[in-house]
N, C-alpha and C positions, 0 to 999 in steps of 0.2 A: 456528686456521684463519683465513686472511686473508679480507677482503671479496671479493677477486677469486675465491677458491675458492668462496665462496658463490654468486657470480654464475654461474660455470660450472655449478655444480650445478643452479641454477635453469634454465640453458639446456639441460640435458642429458638429463633422464630421459625416455627414449622408451617404447615400448609394452611392456606386460607383463601377464599373468594371474597369475604366481607365479614364484619363482626359488629356487636352491639355496644350498649351504652354503659359507660363507667365514668365517674366524675372524681373530683378531688377528694370528697369525703369517702368514697369507696376505697381510694388508695390508702388513706389513713386508717380506715377500718381493717383493710387487709394487713397493714403493717402491725396494728395492735393485736391481731389475732394470732401471731406467731411469736415464739420466743426467740431471743437473740442468740447468735452463735459467734465463735471466734472468727475474726477476719482472716481470709486466706492470703497467701503470698501474692503480691502484685505482679502482673505480667510486664513485658518490656514496654518502654515508653513509646508513644505514638510518633511515627516519622512521616511527615507529609510526602506525598508522591508527586512527581511532575505531572502536569496537566495531561499530556498524551497517555501516560500510563494510567492515570486516574480514569480517563474516558474509556480505556480498554477494560478496566475493572468493572465500570458501570455497564458496558456492553455485555460482559460475561454474566453479570447479574440478570440483566433483562433476558438474554438468550436462555439461561437456565430456567428462569421463571416461566417463560412462554413454553419451553420444552416440556416441563413437568405438567403444566396445565393442559396442554394439548392431549395428554394421555386419555382424559375423560371427555374433553370437549369435542374432539374429532369424532368420537364414537357416538356420543349423545346427539350431536348435531346432524348425523348422517345415518341414523338407524335404518331408514328405508333403503338407502343405497347399499348399506353393508349387508342387510339381511338377504337381499337377492342373490349375490354371488355365492353366499354360503348356504343357499337353499334352506333358509330358516325364516320363521315368522319374526315380526318385530318384537314380540314378547320373548321369543327365544334369543334373539340378538341382544336383548337388554341384559342377559346374563354376562355379557362382556363388561358392562359397567359395574355390575354387582361384584364380579370376580376381581376387578381392579380395586374396588373400594375395600374389600375384605382385609387385606394386610395394610393398605395405605392409611386406614383410619386410625391406627394406633402405633405404627412402627416408629414414628418420629419421637415418641416418648422414650423408648429404650435407646435410640441413637444418640440422644443427648449424653448419656453416660458413656457410650462408646467414644464419642468425641473427646470427652473429658479425660478418659483413661489413656487413649492412644494418640491423641493430638489431632488438631484440625487438618493439618496438611495431609497427613496419612489418610485420614478419614475421607477427605474430598477426592484424592487421587484414586483410592480404591473404590469408593462408592459409585463413581461415574462409569466404571468398567462394566458392571452387570447391565446397566441400562443400555449401553451401546450393543452388547451381545444380544440382548432380548429384542431390541429394535431391529437388528439384522435378521434374527430368526423369523420375524413376522413376514418377511418377503416370500417365504416358501410355504405359507400356511393358507389353505382355503377351506379347511374343515372347521366346523363350529366348535366341536369339543376340544380340539387342539388349540384353537384360538382362545377359548376361555381359559385354558391352563396357562397359556402364555400371558394373558392379561393379568392373571393372578400374580405371576412373577414380575410383570411390568409394574404393577401397583407397589410391590415391595421395593423394587429398584428405584422407583420415583420418589419414595418417601424422603431420602436424604437430599434429593436434588433441589427441592424448594428451600431447604436449609442452606444449601450452597448458594442459591440465588441471593438470600438475605446477607450471608457472610461477605460476599464479594462487594455488595453495595456499601455495607457498613465499614469495610476495610479502608475506604478512602476518606473517611470523615474523622475529625478529632473527637475525643471522648465527649466533649460538651455538646456536640451536634448529632451524636448517634441516635439519641432518643427522640429527636424532632425531625431534622432534615433527612438523616440517614434512613430512619424507619419509613417515612413518607415516600421517599423515592424508591426504596426497596420494594414496597408493597404495590407500587404502580405496575410492575411487571406481572405480579400475580393476578391482576385484574384484566389483563389483556388477552388471556388465552381464549376465552369464549368468543369475543368479537373477531379475533384473528381466525379462529377455526371456521366461523361462518363466512368470512370473506374469501379464504383460500380454498375451501372445500370444493366449490363447483368446478374450478379450472383443474384441480388435481384429479377429480373423479372423471372429468371429460378426457383428460390426457391418458391416465394410466389406471383408471378404475380404482379398486381398493388398494392396489399397490402404490398409487400415488400418495395416499395418506400415510402409509408406512414409510415411504421414501422420505417424506418431509420429517417425520419423527427421527429417522436414522440420520438425515443430514444435520439436523439441529443437535443431535446427540454427539456426532463427530466434532462439530464446532465447539461445543462445550467441553468435550474431552480434551481437545487441543488447548483451549484456554485454561483449563484447570491445571494442566502440567506446565503451562507457560507462566502463569501468574500465581505465585505462592501466597499463602495467607499467613499472617502472624499468629503463631500458636502460643497460647498461655501455658503456664507450668502444668504438667500432667499430674494427675492424682488417681490413685487406685480406688475406684468407687464402685466397681461391679462385684457383687457378692453372688455366690452360687444360687441362693434362694431368689435372686432377682429374675432368673430365667423362668422359674416356676410361676412367680407372680405375673411376669409379663405374658407368659403363654396363656394364662387364664384371662388376663385383661384383653389380649388380642382376640381370643376366641369370643369373648363377650361382645366387644365392639364390632367384630367382623360379622357375627350373627345378626346384630342389630342393623348393620349396613345392608345385609341381604334382605332382611324382613321389610325394612322401610323402603328399599328400592323396588322390590318385586311384589310387595303386598297389594298395591292397587292394581297391578296387572293380572295377578291370579285371583284377586279379591281376598280380603282379609279373612273371612269366615268360611271360604270355600275350600282352601288347600290345607290339609292337616299338617303338612310339613312346615308351614309357616308358624303354627303353634308350637311345634317341637323345637324349632330354632329359637323361638322366643324363650322357651323353657331353658334351653342350653345357655342362652345369654344371661338369664337371671341367675342360674345356678353357678356358672363360672364367675360371674361378677361377685356373688356372695362369698364364694370360696376365696377369691383374691382379697376381698375385704377382711375376712377372718385372718388370713395369713399376715396381712399388713398390720393389722391391729395388735398382733402378738410378736412383732419384730422390733428390735432396738434400732437397726439401721434400715429405714423404710425405702422401698422404691417410690411409694406414694404415701404422703402423710394423710391418712383418711380422716383423722380427727380435725385437722386444719381445714380440709376440703368441706367437711360437714358442718363447719361453724356457720353461724347465722350470716356473717358478713360475706363469706365466700359463696354460700348458696344464693344470696341476693345478687352478687356479682355475676355468677354463672347464669342465673335466671334472666338477667338483663341481656347478657350476651346471646343466650339461646333465642329469646324473643326477637331480637334484632336480626339474627341470622335467618330466622324463619320469614321475617318481613321481606328479605331480599329475594326470596324465591318468586316474588311477583315478576321479577325481570327474567331470571334464569329459567324458570319453569312456565310462568304465566304468559307473558307477552309473546315469546318465541313460539310456544305451542299453540297460542291463539291463532297466529297467522298460518301455521301449518295446518290447523283444523280448517281454515278457509281455503286450503289448497295451494298456498304459496310455498316456494322453495327458497333455499338460501340465496341464490342469485337475485331473487326479487326482493330480498331483505337486506341487500348490501348497504343501502343508505342508512338503515336502522343500526346495523353493526358499526358503521363509521361513526354515527352519533354517539353510541355507547363508548366506543374506543376513545374518541376525542375527549368526551366528558370525564372519563376515568383518568386520563393523563392530566388534564387541567386540574381535577380535584386533588390529585396527589401533590401537584406543584403549589396550589393554593394552601393546602393543609400545611406544607412545609414552611410557608411564609408566616402563617398565623398561629401555629401551634406553640404554646408556651405553657409551663406549669400553671395550673389554676384555670385555664381556659377550656379544659376538656368538656365540662358540662355544657357550656354555651355552644361549642362546636357540634356536639351531639344534638343539641336542640335544633340547630340549623339543618343538620342532616335529616332529622326526623321530619321536619316541616317540608323539606324538598321531597322526601319519599311519600309522605301523605298526599301532597299536592299532585304528584305524578300518578299515584294510584287512583285518586279521584278522577283525574282526567281520563285515564284508561277505562274507568267504569262506565263511561258514556259511549262506548263503542257500538257499532252496528255491523251488519253483514257487509256493508260497503266500505268499512274502515280499511285503510291500507297503511303500510309502514310509514309513509310520509306524514300521516296524521299523528303518529306516536313519536316522532323525532324529539319533540320538546319534552314530553312526559318521561320518556325512557332516558333521555340525557339527564334530566333532573334526578331520577332514581340512581343512575350511575354516579352522578356527582355526589349525591348524599352518601352512598355506600363508600366511596373513596374518602370522604371526610371522616367517616365514623371509625374505620379500622385503626389507623395509626394512633390516635389518642387513647383508645381502649387498650391497645397492646402496650403502649408506653407506660400507662398508669399501672397496669397489672404487673408487668415485668419489674418496674422500678420498686414496687412494693415487695415483690418476692425476692428480688436480688439482695436486698438489705438483710435478709434473714438467713440466707445460705443455700447450699446446693439442694437439699431435700425439698425446700419450699419452691425453688425454681422448677424442679421436676414435677412437683404437685401442681403448680400453676400450668405447666405444659399439658398435664392430664386434663385439667379443667378447660383449657382453651381448645385442645383438640376435640374434646367431647362436645363442646358447644358449637364448634365450627363444622366438624365432620358429621357428627350425629345430627346437629341442627340442620345441616344442608339436606341430607336425604330424608330426615323427618319432615321438614318443611315441604319438600317436593312431594312426598307421599301424601301428606295431609291436603295440600293444595290440589293435587290430582284427584284425590278421593272426593273432595268437596265439589269439584267441577263435575265429576261423574254423577254424584248424587243430585246436584241441581239440574243437570241435563235431563235426567230421568223425570224429574219433577216438571220441568218446563215442557218436555215432550208430551207428557200425559195431558197437560193443560191445553197445549196447542192442538193435539189430535182430537181432543174431545170437542173442540170448537169448530174444527174443519169438517163440516158435514157434507156427505156426497151430494145432498140435495141443494147445497148452496151454489147459486149460479156463478159466483166468483171463483169458487173452488173448481167447478166443472170447466170454466173457461181457462183457468191456469193449467189444468191437466191436459186439456186439448192443445194448448200451446206446446207443452212438452212432447205430446204425441206427434204433433205436426213436425217437430224438429227432427224426428227420425224417419220422415217420409223418404228421404233420399237414400238412407242406409238399408231399408228393407221395405218390400211391398206387402208384407204380411201384416194385416191390420191388428191381429191379436198380439204379435210380437211388439208392434209399435205401441200398443196400449200398455203392455206390461212394462216396457222400458220407460214410457212416459210417466206411468204411475210410480215406478221406482225412483225416477229422478225427482219427482215431486216430494216423495217421502224423504229423500236425502236432503232436499232443500229445507224441509221442515225441521229435520234433525240438526242441520247446520244452524238454523235460527235458534234452536234450543241451546246449542253449544255456545253461541254468542251471548245469550242471556245468562248462561251458567258462568261464563268467564267474567261477565260484568258483575255478577254477584260476588265472585271470588275477589275481584279487584276492589269492590266496595268493602268487603269484610276486612281485607288487608288495610284499606284506608282507615276503617274504624279502629283496628288494633293500633295503627300508628298514632291516631288521635289520642287513644288511651295512654300510650307511652309518652306522648307530648305532655299530657296533663300531669302524669306522675312525675316526669322530669322537671316541669315547671314548679310543682310543689316542693320537690326536693331542693332545687336551686334556691327557691324563696326561703326555705328553712335554713339552708346553709349560709345564705347571705342576708339573714334577717337583720344583722346589726347595721347593714348598709341601708336596707329598706326602711327599718324603723330604728332610728338612732337611739331611742330611749330603751330599746329592748335589751341591749347589752348591759347598760347600767343597772336596770332593774334585776336582771339575772344575777349580776355580781352582788347586789344588795341582798 
């Protein structure tokens, strides 16, 4: 790998919580799908840094990664507590997440060209300033509409921060270690935001209510701001790569991906076929995406190489990444929401968050030790087996299940997700880097689409499936719970008797007891629905394992069947 390759890798890794399967043959297929270009000028040689300075760079990377991830994690983990002070429902408060994702889903693509043309150091020093200003502005906002507008700008300001996190970790490693140890350690920070948000939210909300969450964001932003100006990054030679038509193409792409983010984030809350505006947003996403494709197909210097992206090899690569990203919603959307449905809060799930956090850190370290060229497929197989086993264990849950019963299963899923992302990114970037700038940007487009769109698509589908199965199980349970059944009557009387001290009115006690019984039935239906969702995720993971095993067997058929290679040559 050339030093120029290393530089583009440093420039390039954008946002991500987890990613899917890619192997050695996928990398070679990606390489074969693109024509070669002239090699660019090499950047300055790598200069090792003293250990204290290297540790400071690593701290800057982790701080930036956690900071940008908390932008969505703090909101999604505390929707109930946020909706109250803003006098909004949880559905209305969910617009804070949708507004954040609208610009964040695609901005990283265009920022790659900005870094290439204006330099990494200038890019980092300027990019962190808007995030600090917007974090400060949140301290004076209590109105939902203004908060939604600020979250939109916060999503745009956070897009370059995840890139900064990767750049600072890769800065301390020599070229030959950037695509294994560097990538693995850099991605650890991106996996920590969700468990950290769950751990720190209760104390912050108790001390300062909603302002406590914003103060944490502001404090981290100021720390990263100081580190960025204190620790410079090595800049490769600049190149004029931005063309006027790039702005038009990016505006269309941003509109398309932003509309998809809103549709898949809010669709299950307003329900897909009930709100007309969801359909219109989907139409806008399709139209703007088609217009962008038409423009790019008729350009000599593309923002995105549409023909390369639509090749069979890249579609296969993107499909694998998308499926794996959707599998990971079992943890981010499934398990956490399962316990919230049972009435638990973040402080009661602290042990679960610790298990996820520790497993994520260990997985990154283990991946850095074992990741070498040619091992990607086998690492992904281990990751899929861990995820499948964890999903199956979760599918056996009951109403009495508590977080400590899921420590092992959720740690397995977190460990699997940490194993999967670095090899997939290293394979894809190494393949694109050898072909030139256009193909690197095109790969970023594929990666952002699979990770960003895959995340909220998976969350939307998972939540929709749970809602559908809850309705099914509720209808089955209520049809079997007859008022004439002595056991049903006895249970209702227990609930009625529980309200004897709160009111002397028998009618009110009966109404409250019956309502409590109905909620208990609905809660049981939700548990069965989540079990179904966990089991379906397990089946999808098993299907992915079977396909990956077949793929690996075919790729290494000469080892499995020694005579196969000779007969093929003959």
